[in-house]
N, C-alpha and C positions, 0 to 999 in steps of 0.2 A: 484481428488487429486490435490495437489499443485506442482508447479515447473516443469510441463512437458514442455520441450523446444525442438523444432526441430532445428537442426543445418545443415547448408549447407556449405561445404568446397570446395573451388575452388583453383586450382593451375594454375598460369600463367607461362607457360613454358618459355616465352620470358624473363620475369623479375625474374624468380625463386621465385616469391612471392606467398604467400598463403593468401587468404581472407576467413574469417569465418563470417557467418551471422547467428544470432540467431533469431528465430521466436517464438512469443508467443502472444496471443491475448491481454492479460492484463499484464502490468508491473507496479509495484510500485517502486518509487524512493524516498528516504528520502533525500531531499536536504535542509532541514531546519536547520541543525546543532544541532537539539534537539533529545533527545532519545525517538522517537515515537514507539508505539506499535499499532497493529491493531487486530481486531476481525471480523471474517466473521459471518454474522447473520444467516447463514445456521446452525450453531451450536446451535442456540437458545440462551438460557441464560447461556450456559456452557462456562464460560470464561477461561476454561483450554486450549482452542484452541487458546489463545492469542499468537501472534507471534511478536517478535521484528523486527523492520524495521531499519536495520543498515544504518548509514550515507553513502550515495553515492553508495550503492550496489544495483543493480537491483534485484527485487524479482518478479518472474513470478507467476501469478495466473491462474488457470484453473478451470472452473466450469462445473458441470454436467448440462444437459439440464433442469432439474427440480429445480436447485438451483437458488436462487436470487443472484444478483450481488451487494448486499448491504454490506457495511463495517461500522465499527465505529473505531475511532482512539482515542488515549489518550497519555498524557504526565504524568510522575510521579507527583503526587500531584494534578492532575486534574481529573474531572469526564470524563466518556466516552462521546464522541461527539454524536450528533444526528446521526442517520443512514443516509448514503448517498449512492447513486448508482454510480458505476464506469462505468456503461453502459448507453447509451442514454442521456448523458448530452448535452444540446443544446449549452452550452458555452465550450470553451477549458479549462476553469479552474473553480474551485469552492472554495469558502472561507468557512472553517469550524471553528466555534467558540468553543473554549474549555473553560469551566468554572471551576474555582478553586473548588477542592473537598471539600465537606461539612465536612469530617472528618479530614481535614488538618488544624492545628492551625496556620500555617503561613499565612500571608496575601499575596495571589498570585493574580496578575491581570489576567483578562480574556485574552486569547491568540487567535490569528487568525492564521490558517494554510491554505495555498493555496494548493489545490489539482489540479494539471495540468494533 
């Protein structure tokens, strides 16, 4: 399932402060300023599992052992990106190119979205 997060809460008696640490293996952050959505390929071609990725809000993903870690992303008016894996990337970031949708009559430029 999605969004399982483990929380660790510590109280510092000397300062009366509380620290909260959230743990999850995979986090998605939309820092593009654009209205991104994503789709997990484990759902096959069923795009009803599409989720919005709100700007600046962490979104935790968890995968079952048999599930792939592949995602596709999209912007309104653009086609789905090529699938990319969020696990096992050799680089710290990946550039995903989004192509203007074939059904969209507006002239949209191709966009690049960096996945860190």
